[in-house]
N, CA, C, O and the ligand as a Tripos MOL2 file, in Angstrom:
@<TRIPOS>MOLECULE
protein
  229   227    58     0     0
PROTEIN
NO_CHARGES

@<TRIPOS>ATOM
      1 N         -19.3420   -0.3280    8.6580 N.3       1 MET1
      2 CA        -18.8670   -0.6350    7.3180 C.3       1 MET1
      3 C         -17.6350   -1.5180    7.3830 C.2       1 MET1
      4 O         -16.7770   -1.3610    8.2520 O.2       1 MET1
      5 N         -17.5680   -2.4160    6.4750 N.am      2 ASP2
      6 CA        -16.4400   -3.3260    6.4100 C.3       2 ASP2
      7 C         -15.1620   -2.5890    5.9830 C.2       2 ASP2
      8 O         -15.1920   -1.7100    5.1210 O.2       2 ASP2
      9 N         -14.0780   -2.9590    6.5880 N.am      3 TYR3
     10 CA        -12.7850   -2.3240    6.3080 C.3       3 TYR3
     11 C         -12.4550   -2.3480    4.8180 C.2       3 TYR3
     12 O         -11.9950   -1.3540    4.2560 O.2       3 TYR3
     13 N         -12.6940   -3.4870    4.1930 N.am      4 TYR4
     14 CA        -12.3210   -3.6350    2.7890 C.3       4 TYR4
     15 C         -13.2340   -2.8180    1.8780 C.2       4 TYR4
     16 O         -12.8160   -2.3300    0.8280 O.2       4 TYR4
     17 N         -14.4840   -2.6820    2.3030 N.am      5 GLN5
     18 CA        -15.4330   -1.8540    1.5600 C.3       5 GLN5
     19 C         -14.9950   -0.3930    1.6220 C.2       5 GLN5
     20 O         -15.0710    0.3370    0.6340 O.2       5 GLN5
     21 N         -14.5330    0.0200    2.8120 N.am      6 ALA6
     22 CA        -14.0500    1.3850    2.9840 C.3       6 ALA6
     23 C         -12.8070    1.6210    2.1290 C.2       6 ALA6
     24 O         -12.6460    2.6830    1.5270 O.2       6 ALA6
     25 N         -11.9480    0.6350    2.0850 N.am      7 ALA7
     26 CA        -10.7270    0.7600    1.2870 C.3       7 ALA7
     27 C         -11.0780    0.9160   -0.1920 C.2       7 ALA7
     28 O         -10.4390    1.6800   -0.9160 O.2       7 ALA7
     29 N         -12.1010    0.1820   -0.6270 N.am      8 LYS8
     30 CA        -12.5710    0.2640   -2.0110 C.3       8 LYS8
     31 C         -13.1410    1.6630   -2.2900 C.2       8 LYS8
     32 O         -12.8600    2.2680   -3.3250 O.2       8 LYS8
     33 N         -13.9420    2.1550   -1.3500 N.am      9 LEU9
     34 CA        -14.5070    3.5020   -1.4800 C.3       9 LEU9
     35 C         -13.4130    4.5550   -1.5980 C.2       9 LEU9
     36 O         -13.4940    5.4750   -2.4110 O.2       9 LEU9
     37 N         -12.3890    4.3940   -0.7640 N.am     10 ARG10
     38 CA        -11.2810    5.3580   -0.7850 C.3      10 ARG10
     39 C         -10.6110    5.3770   -2.1440 C.2      10 ARG10
     40 O         -10.2690    6.4360   -2.6710 O.2      10 ARG10
     41 N         -10.4280    4.1780   -2.7100 N.am     11 LYS11
     42 CA         -9.7800    4.0570   -4.0170 C.3      11 LYS11
     43 C         -10.6420    4.7200   -5.0890 C.2      11 LYS11
     44 O         -10.1410    5.4660   -5.9310 O.2      11 LYS11
     45 N         -11.9530    4.4350   -5.0450 N.am     12 GLU12
     46 CA        -12.8650    5.0120   -6.0320 C.3      12 GLU12
     47 C         -12.9210    6.5310   -5.9060 C.2      12 GLU12
     48 O         -12.9770    7.2490   -6.9040 O.2      12 GLU12
     49 N         -12.9050    7.0020   -4.6720 N.am     13 TRP13
     50 CA        -12.9590    8.4430   -4.4130 C.3      13 TRP13
     51 C         -11.7200    9.1240   -4.9970 C.2      13 TRP13
     52 O         -11.8100   10.2000   -5.5880 O.2      13 TRP13
     53 N         -10.5860    8.4950   -4.8260 N.am     14 LYS14
     54 CA         -9.3230    9.0220   -5.3430 C.3      14 LYS14
     55 C          -9.3750    9.0800   -6.8710 C.2      14 LYS14
     56 O          -8.9030   10.0400   -7.4800 O.2      14 LYS14
     57 N          -9.9550    8.0390   -7.4840 N.am     15 GLU15
     58 CA        -10.0630    7.9920   -8.9340 C.3      15 GLU15
     59 C         -10.9930    9.0770   -9.4630 C.2      15 GLU15
     60 O         -10.8950    9.4930  -10.6180 O.2      15 GLU15
     61 N         -11.9030    9.5310   -8.5880 N.am     16 LYS16
     62 CA        -12.8030   10.6230   -8.9730 C.3      16 LYS16
     63 C         -12.1150   11.9790   -8.8290 C.2      16 LYS16
     64 O         -12.7160   13.0170   -9.1070 O.2      16 LYS16
     65 N         -10.8690   11.9680   -8.4010 N.am     17 GLY17
     66 CA        -10.1300   13.2060   -8.2650 C.3      17 GLY17
     67 C         -10.0910   13.7350   -6.8530 C.2      17 GLY17
     68 O          -9.7200   14.8860   -6.6220 O.2      17 GLY17
     69 N         -10.4790   12.8810   -5.8870 N.am     18 ASN18
     70 CA        -10.4170   13.2530   -4.4830 C.3      18 ASN18
     71 C         -11.1570   14.5470   -4.1640 C.2      18 ASN18
     72 O         -10.5650   15.4630   -3.5920 O.2      18 ASN18
     73 N         -12.4330   14.6440   -4.5170 N.am     19 PRO19
     74 CA        -13.2070   15.8580   -4.2280 C.3      19 PRO19
     75 C         -13.3850   16.0440   -2.7200 C.2      19 PRO19
     76 O         -13.2650   15.0890   -1.9520 O.2      19 PRO19
     77 N         -13.6710   17.2710   -2.3050 N.am     20 PRO20
     78 CA        -13.8710   17.5090   -0.8730 C.3      20 PRO20
     79 C         -15.0710   16.7360   -0.3380 C.2      20 PRO20
     80 O         -16.0520   16.5200   -1.0490 O.2      20 PRO20
     81 N         -14.9810   16.3270    0.9140 N.am     21 CYS21
     82 CA        -16.0730   15.5860    1.5390 C.3      21 CYS21
     83 C         -16.1680   16.0380    2.9850 C.2      21 CYS21
     84 O         -15.1510   16.2130    3.6560 O.2      21 CYS21
     85 N         -17.3840   16.2260    3.4630 N.am     22 SER22
     86 CA        -17.5590   16.7000    4.8450 C.3      22 SER22
     87 C         -17.5390   15.5440    5.8380 C.2      22 SER22
     88 O         -17.5520   15.7600    7.0500 O.2      22 SER22
     89 N         -17.5090   14.3030    5.3170 N.am     23 HIS23
     90 CA        -17.5170   13.1010    6.1580 C.3      23 HIS23
     91 C         -18.6880   13.1400    7.1470 C.2      23 HIS23
     92 O         -18.5280   12.8050    8.3210 O.2      23 HIS23
     93 N         -19.8380   13.5420    6.6720 N.am     24 SER24
     94 CA        -20.9820   13.7090    7.5760 C.3      24 SER24
     95 C         -21.6590   12.3790    7.9040 C.2      24 SER24
     96 O         -22.3140   12.2680    8.9400 O.2      24 SER24
     97 N         -21.5160   11.3800    7.0520 N.am     25 ASP25
     98 CA        -22.1070   10.0700    7.3280 C.3      25 ASP25
     99 C         -21.0110    9.0790    7.6710 C.2      25 ASP25
    100 O         -20.2150    8.6820    6.8200 O.2      25 ASP25
    101 N         -20.9890    8.6940    8.9240 N.am     26 ARG26
    102 CA        -19.9210    7.8040    9.3730 C.3      26 ARG26
    103 C         -20.4870    6.5320    9.9620 C.2      26 ARG26
    104 O         -21.5490    6.5300   10.5830 O.2      26 ARG26
    105 N         -19.7670    5.4680    9.7580 N.am     27 GLU27
    106 CA        -20.1440    4.1880   10.3470 C.3      27 GLU27
    107 C         -18.9520    3.6070   11.0630 C.2      27 GLU27
    108 O         -17.8020    3.8670   10.7100 O.2      27 GLU27
    109 N         -19.2470    2.8120   12.0790 N.am     28 LYS28
    110 CA        -18.1610    2.1000   12.7480 C.3      28 LYS28
    111 C         -17.5250    1.1340   11.7600 C.2      28 LYS28
    112 O         -18.2030    0.4830   10.9650 O.2      28 LYS28
    113 N         -16.2300    1.0630   11.8340 N.am     29 GLU29
    114 CA        -15.4870    0.2040   10.9250 C.3      29 GLU29
    115 C         -15.3140   -1.1890   11.5300 C.2      29 GLU29
    116 O         -15.0030   -1.3450   12.7100 O.2      29 GLU29
    117 N         -15.5260   -2.1860   10.6830 N.am     30 ARG30
    118 CA        -15.3620   -3.5620   11.1290 C.3      30 ARG30
    119 C         -14.3270   -4.2670   10.2570 C.2      30 ARG30
    120 O         -14.2560   -4.0560    9.0460 O.2      30 ARG30
    121 N         -13.5430   -5.0940   10.9000 N.am     31 LEU31
    122 CA        -12.5910   -5.9170   10.1650 C.3      31 LEU31
    123 C         -12.8460   -7.3600   10.5780 C.2      31 LEU31
    124 O         -12.7040   -7.7220   11.7460 O.2      31 LEU31
    125 N         -13.2190   -8.1650    9.6120 N.am     32 ASN32
    126 CA        -13.5820   -9.5630    9.8740 C.3      32 ASN32
    127 C         -14.6350   -9.6780   10.9720 C.2      32 ASN32
    128 O         -14.5870  -10.5840   11.8040 O.2      32 ASN32
    129 N         -15.5950   -8.7350   10.9610 N.am     33 GLY33
    130 CA        -16.7120   -8.7940   11.8940 C.3      33 GLY33
    131 C         -16.4630   -8.1380   13.2380 C.2      33 GLY33
    132 O         -17.3800   -8.0260   14.0510 O.2      33 GLY33
    133 N         -15.2370   -7.7030   13.4820 N.am     34 SER34
    134 CA        -14.9280   -7.0660   14.7660 C.3      34 SER34
    135 C         -14.7620   -5.5680   14.5780 C.2      34 SER34
    136 O         -14.2130   -5.1080   13.5770 O.2      34 SER34
    137 N         -15.2430   -4.8200   15.5560 N.am     35 LEU35
    138 CA        -15.0690   -3.3740   15.5040 C.3      35 LEU35
    139 C         -13.5900   -3.0400   15.6320 C.2      35 LEU35
    140 O         -12.8770   -3.6120   16.4570 O.2      35 LEU35
    141 N         -13.1440   -2.1090   14.8060 N.am     36 THR36
    142 CA        -11.7300   -1.7290   14.8690 C.3      36 THR36
    143 C         -11.5240   -0.5840   15.8440 C.2      36 THR36
    144 O         -10.3890   -0.2760   16.2070 O.2      36 THR36
    145 N         -12.6270    0.0610   16.2800 N.am     37 GLY37
    146 CA        -12.5070    1.2240   17.1500 C.3      37 GLY37
    147 C         -12.4840    2.5120   16.3590 C.2      37 GLY37
    148 O         -12.5570    3.6000   16.9310 O.2      37 GLY37
    149 N         -12.3820    2.3940   15.0450 N.am     38 ASP38
    150 CA        -12.4080    3.5630   14.1840 C.3      38 ASP38
    151 C         -13.7470    3.6380   13.4840 C.2      38 ASP38
    152 O         -14.5630    2.7190   13.5560 O.2      38 ASP38
    153 N         -13.9510    4.7400   12.8160 N.am     39 ALA39
    154 CA        -15.1420    4.8980   12.0030 C.3      39 ALA39
    155 C         -14.7020    5.3440   10.6180 C.2      39 ALA39
    156 O         -13.6250    5.9120   10.4420 O.2      39 ALA39
    157 N         -15.5560    5.0760    9.6430 N.am     40 VAL40
    158 CA        -15.2230    5.4900    8.2880 C.3      40 VAL40
    159 C         -16.3820    6.2780    7.6910 C.2      40 VAL40
    160 O         -17.5430    6.0590    8.0360 O.2      40 VAL40
    161 N         -16.0540    7.1790    6.8080 N.am     41 CYS41
    162 CA        -17.0470    7.9560    6.0890 C.3      41 CYS41
    163 C         -17.6750    7.0590    5.0270 C.2      41 CYS41
    164 O         -16.9640    6.4450    4.2310 O.2      41 CYS41
    165 N         -19.0080    6.9820    5.0130 N.am     42 THR42
    166 CA        -19.6690    6.0930    4.0560 C.3      42 THR42
    167 C         -19.6970    6.6930    2.6630 C.2      42 THR42
    168 O         -20.0530    6.0090    1.7020 O.2      42 THR42
    169 N         -19.3300    7.9520    2.5380 N.am     43 THR43
    170 CA        -19.3120    8.6000    1.2300 C.3      43 THR43
    171 C         -17.9840    8.3640    0.5080 C.2      43 THR43
    172 O         -17.9530    7.9540   -0.6520 O.2      43 THR43
    173 N         -16.8920    8.6310    1.2200 N.am     44 CYS44
    174 CA        -15.5860    8.5610    0.5650 C.3      44 CYS44
    175 C         -14.6720    7.4940    1.1610 C.2      44 CYS44
    176 O         -13.6090    7.2130    0.6070 O.2      44 CYS44
    177 N         -15.0710    6.9000    2.2780 N.am     45 GLY45
    178 CA        -14.2580    5.8570    2.8800 C.3      45 GLY45
    179 C         -13.1490    6.3660    3.7770 C.2      45 GLY45
    180 O         -12.3420    5.5940    4.2940 O.2      45 GLY45
    181 N         -13.1230    7.6780    3.9540 N.am     46 HIS46
    182 CA        -12.0850    8.2530    4.8160 C.3      46 HIS46
    183 C         -12.2030    7.7060    6.2350 C.2      46 HIS46
    184 O         -13.3050    7.5840    6.7700 O.2      46 HIS46
    185 N         -11.0870    7.3840    6.8290 N.am     47 GLU47
    186 CA        -11.0980    6.9080    8.2090 C.3      47 GLU47
    187 C         -11.3590    8.0790    9.1280 C.2      47 GLU47
    188 O         -10.5820    9.0330    9.1740 O.2      47 GLU47
    189 N         -12.4510    8.0050    9.8560 N.am     48 ALA48
    190 CA        -12.8560    9.0890   10.7280 C.3      48 ALA48
    191 C         -12.4730    8.7670   12.1590 C.2      48 ALA48
    192 O         -11.6500    7.8850   12.4040 O.2      48 ALA48
    193 N         -13.0470    9.4540   13.0710 N.am     49 TRP49
    194 CA        -12.5110    9.4700   14.4320 C.3      49 TRP49
    195 C         -13.6130    9.5120   15.4800 C.2      49 TRP49
    196 O         -13.3390    9.4060   16.6750 O.2      49 TRP49
    197 N         -14.8380    9.6650   15.0460 N.am     50 ILE50
    198 CA        -15.9150   10.0620   15.9310 C.3      50 ILE50
    199 C         -16.1680    9.1140   17.0940 C.2      50 ILE50
    200 O         -16.6000    9.5590   18.1570 O.2      50 ILE50
    201 N         -15.9090    7.8130   16.9240 N.am     51 TYR51
    202 CA        -16.2670    6.8620   17.9740 C.3      51 TYR51
    203 C         -15.1740    6.6560   19.0010 C.2      51 TYR51
    204 O         -15.3030    5.8440   19.9170 O.2      51 TYR51
    205 N         -14.1020    7.4000   18.8350 N.am     52 LYS52
    206 CA        -12.9870    7.2560   19.7640 C.3      52 LYS52
    207 C         -12.8580    8.5060   20.6020 C.2      52 LYS52
    208 O         -13.0370    9.6150   20.0980 O.2      52 LYS52
    209 N         -12.5530    8.3430   21.8560 N.am     53 GLU53
    210 CA        -12.3070    9.5020   22.7140 C.3      53 GLU53
    211 C         -11.1100   10.2740   22.1880 C.2      53 GLU53
    212 O         -11.1510   11.4960   22.0450 O.2      53 GLU53
    213 N         -10.0720    9.5570   21.9110 N.am     54 LYS54
    214 CA         -8.9030   10.2020   21.3220 C.3      54 LYS54
    215 C          -8.2630    9.2270   20.3460 C.2      54 LYS54
    216 O          -8.4390    8.0120   20.4380 O.2      54 LYS54
    217 N          -7.5250    9.7900   19.4220 N.am     55 LYS55
    218 CA         -6.8870    8.9670   18.4190 C.3      55 LYS55
    219 C          -5.3970    9.2700   18.4260 C.2      55 LYS55
    220 O          -4.9840   10.4110   18.2210 O.2      55 LYS55
    221 N          -4.6140    8.2620   18.6580 N.am     56 ALA56
    222 CA         -3.1690    8.4580   18.6480 C.3      56 ALA56
    223 C          -2.7000    8.7500   17.2250 C.2      56 ALA56
    224 O          -3.0220    8.0130   16.2930 O.2      56 ALA56
    225 N          -1.9680    9.7870   17.0740 N.am     57 GLU57
    226 CA         -1.5090   10.1670   15.7280 C.3      57 GLU57
    227 C          -0.0690    9.7140   15.5000 C.2      57 GLU57
    228 O           0.4880    9.9450   14.4270 O.2      57 GLU57
    229 ZN        -15.9480   11.5700    3.5020 Zn       58 ZN58
@<TRIPOS>BOND
     1     1     2 1
     2     2     3 1
     3     3     4 2
     4     3     5 am
     5     5     6 1
     6     6     7 1
     7     7     8 2
     8     7     9 am
     9     9    10 1
    10    10    11 1
    11    11    12 2
    12    11    13 am
    13    13    14 1
    14    14    15 1
    15    15    16 2
    16    15    17 am
    17    17    18 1
    18    18    19 1
    19    19    20 2
    20    19    21 am
    21    21    22 1
    22    22    23 1
    23    23    24 2
    24    23    25 am
    25    25    26 1
    26    26    27 1
    27    27    28 2
    28    27    29 am
    29    29    30 1
    30    30    31 1
    31    31    32 2
    32    31    33 am
    33    33    34 1
    34    34    35 1
    35    35    36 2
    36    35    37 am
    37    37    38 1
    38    38    39 1
    39    39    40 2
    40    39    41 am
    41    41    42 1
    42    42    43 1
    43    43    44 2
    44    43    45 am
    45    45    46 1
    46    46    47 1
    47    47    48 2
    48    47    49 am
    49    49    50 1
    50    50    51 1
    51    51    52 2
    52    51    53 am
    53    53    54 1
    54    54    55 1
    55    55    56 2
    56    55    57 am
    57    57    58 1
    58    58    59 1
    59    59    60 2
    60    59    61 am
    61    61    62 1
    62    62    63 1
    63    63    64 2
    64    63    65 am
    65    65    66 1
    66    66    67 1
    67    67    68 2
    68    67    69 am
    69    69    70 1
    70    70    71 1
    71    71    72 2
    72    71    73 am
    73    73    74 1
    74    74    75 1
    75    75    76 2
    76    75    77 am
    77    77    78 1
    78    78    79 1
    79    79    80 2
    80    79    81 am
    81    81    82 1
    82    82    83 1
    83    83    84 2
    84    83    85 am
    85    85    86 1
    86    86    87 1
    87    87    88 2
    88    87    89 am
    89    89    90 1
    90    90    91 1
    91    91    92 2
    92    91    93 am
    93    93    94 1
    94    94    95 1
    95    95    96 2
    96    95    97 am
    97    97    98 1
    98    98    99 1
    99    99   100 2
   100    99   101 am
   101   101   102 1
   102   102   103 1
   103   103   104 2
   104   103   105 am
   105   105   106 1
   106   106   107 1
   107   107   108 2
   108   107   109 am
   109   109   110 1
   110   110   111 1
   111   111   112 2
   112   111   113 am
   113   113   114 1
   114   114   115 1
   115   115   116 2
   116   115   117 am
   117   117   118 1
   118   118   119 1
   119   119   120 2
   120   119   121 am
   121   121   122 1
   122   122   123 1
   123   123   124 2
   124   123   125 am
   125   125   126 1
   126   126   127 1
   127   127   128 2
   128   127   129 am
   129   129   130 1
   130   130   131 1
   131   131   132 2
   132   131   133 am
   133   133   134 1
   134   134   135 1
   135   135   136 2
   136   135   137 am
   137   137   138 1
   138   138   139 1
   139   139   140 2
   140   139   141 am
   141   141   142 1
   142   142   143 1
   143   143   144 2
   144   143   145 am
   145   145   146 1
   146   146   147 1
   147   147   148 2
   148   147   149 am
   149   149   150 1
   150   150   151 1
   151   151   152 2
   152   151   153 am
   153   153   154 1
   154   154   155 1
   155   155   156 2
   156   155   157 am
   157   157   158 1
   158   158   159 1
   159   159   160 2
   160   159   161 am
   161   161   162 1
   162   162   163 1
   163   163   164 2
   164   163   165 am
   165   165   166 1
   166   166   167 1
   167   167   168 2
   168   167   169 am
   169   169   170 1
   170   170   171 1
   171   171   172 2
   172   171   173 am
   173   173   174 1
   174   174   175 1
   175   175   176 2
   176   175   177 am
   177   177   178 1
   178   178   179 1
   179   179   180 2
   180   179   181 am
   181   181   182 1
   182   182   183 1
   183   183   184 2
   184   183   185 am
   185   185   186 1
   186   186   187 1
   187   187   188 2
   188   187   189 am
   189   189   190 1
   190   190   191 1
   191   191   192 2
   192   191   193 am
   193   193   194 1
   194   194   195 1
   195   195   196 2
   196   195   197 am
   197   197   198 1
   198   198   199 1
   199   199   200 2
   200   199   201 am
   201   201   202 1
   202   202   203 1
   203   203   204 2
   204   203   205 am
   205   205   206 1
   206   206   207 1
   207   207   208 2
   208   207   209 am
   209   209   210 1
   210   210   211 1
   211   211   212 2
   212   211   213 am
   213   213   214 1
   214   214   215 1
   215   215   216 2
   216   215   217 am
   217   217   218 1
   218   218   219 1
   219   219   220 2
   220   219   221 am
   221   221   222 1
   222   222   223 1
   223   223   224 2
   224   223   225 am
   225   225   226 1
   226   226   227 1
   227   227   228 2
@<TRIPOS>SUBSTRUCTURE
     1 MET1         2 RESIDUE 1 A MET
     2 ASP2         6 RESIDUE 1 A ASP
     3 TYR3        10 RESIDUE 1 A TYR
     4 TYR4        14 RESIDUE 1 A TYR
     5 GLN5        18 RESIDUE 1 A GLN
     6 ALA6        22 RESIDUE 1 A ALA
     7 ALA7        26 RESIDUE 1 A ALA
     8 LYS8        30 RESIDUE 1 A LYS
     9 LEU9        34 RESIDUE 1 A LEU
    10 ARG10       38 RESIDUE 1 A ARG
    11 LYS11       42 RESIDUE 1 A LYS
    12 GLU12       46 RESIDUE 1 A GLU
    13 TRP13       50 RESIDUE 1 A TRP
    14 LYS14       54 RESIDUE 1 A LYS
    15 GLU15       58 RESIDUE 1 A GLU
    16 LYS16       62 RESIDUE 1 A LYS
    17 GLY17       66 RESIDUE 1 A GLY
    18 ASN18       70 RESIDUE 1 A ASN
    19 PRO19       74 RESIDUE 1 A PRO
    20 PRO20       78 RESIDUE 1 A PRO
    21 CYS21       82 RESIDUE 1 A CYS
    22 SER22       86 RESIDUE 1 A SER
    23 HIS23       90 RESIDUE 1 A HIS
    24 SER24       94 RESIDUE 1 A SER
    25 ASP25       98 RESIDUE 1 A ASP
    26 ARG26      102 RESIDUE 1 A ARG
    27 GLU27      106 RESIDUE 1 A GLU
    28 LYS28      110 RESIDUE 1 A LYS
    29 GLU29      114 RESIDUE 1 A GLU
    30 ARG30      118 RESIDUE 1 A ARG
    31 LEU31      122 RESIDUE 1 A LEU
    32 ASN32      126 RESIDUE 1 A ASN
    33 GLY33      130 RESIDUE 1 A GLY
    34 SER34      134 RESIDUE 1 A SER
    35 LEU35      138 RESIDUE 1 A LEU
    36 THR36      142 RESIDUE 1 A THR
    37 GLY37      146 RESIDUE 1 A GLY
    38 ASP38      150 RESIDUE 1 A ASP
    39 ALA39      154 RESIDUE 1 A ALA
    40 VAL40      158 RESIDUE 1 A VAL
    41 CYS41      162 RESIDUE 1 A CYS
    42 THR42      166 RESIDUE 1 A THR
    43 THR43      170 RESIDUE 1 A THR
    44 CYS44      174 RESIDUE 1 A CYS
    45 GLY45      178 RESIDUE 1 A GLY
    46 HIS46      182 RESIDUE 1 A HIS
    47 GLU47      186 RESIDUE 1 A GLU
    48 ALA48      190 RESIDUE 1 A ALA
    49 TRP49      194 RESIDUE 1 A TRP
    50 ILE50      198 RESIDUE 1 A ILE
    51 TYR51      202 RESIDUE 1 A TYR
    52 LYS52      206 RESIDUE 1 A LYS
    53 GLU53      210 RESIDUE 1 A GLU
    54 LYS54      214 RESIDUE 1 A LYS
    55 LYS55      218 RESIDUE 1 A LYS
    56 ALA56      222 RESIDUE 1 A ALA
    57 GLU57      226 RESIDUE 1 A GLU
    58 ZN58       229 GROUP 0 **** ****
């Protein structure tokens, strides 16, 4: 999923009142066609973690 599309989803999700989401459907995140190394939830746009061994917090 495109980074900007995910950002849009996140905004829309927030406008819906930020309901709970299990983030069960995730896609690799791309920015300008390149993988960012992160994944995003296709439902709410939340930045997920599944494709990374570890994520620096
Ligand atoms: Zn989600």
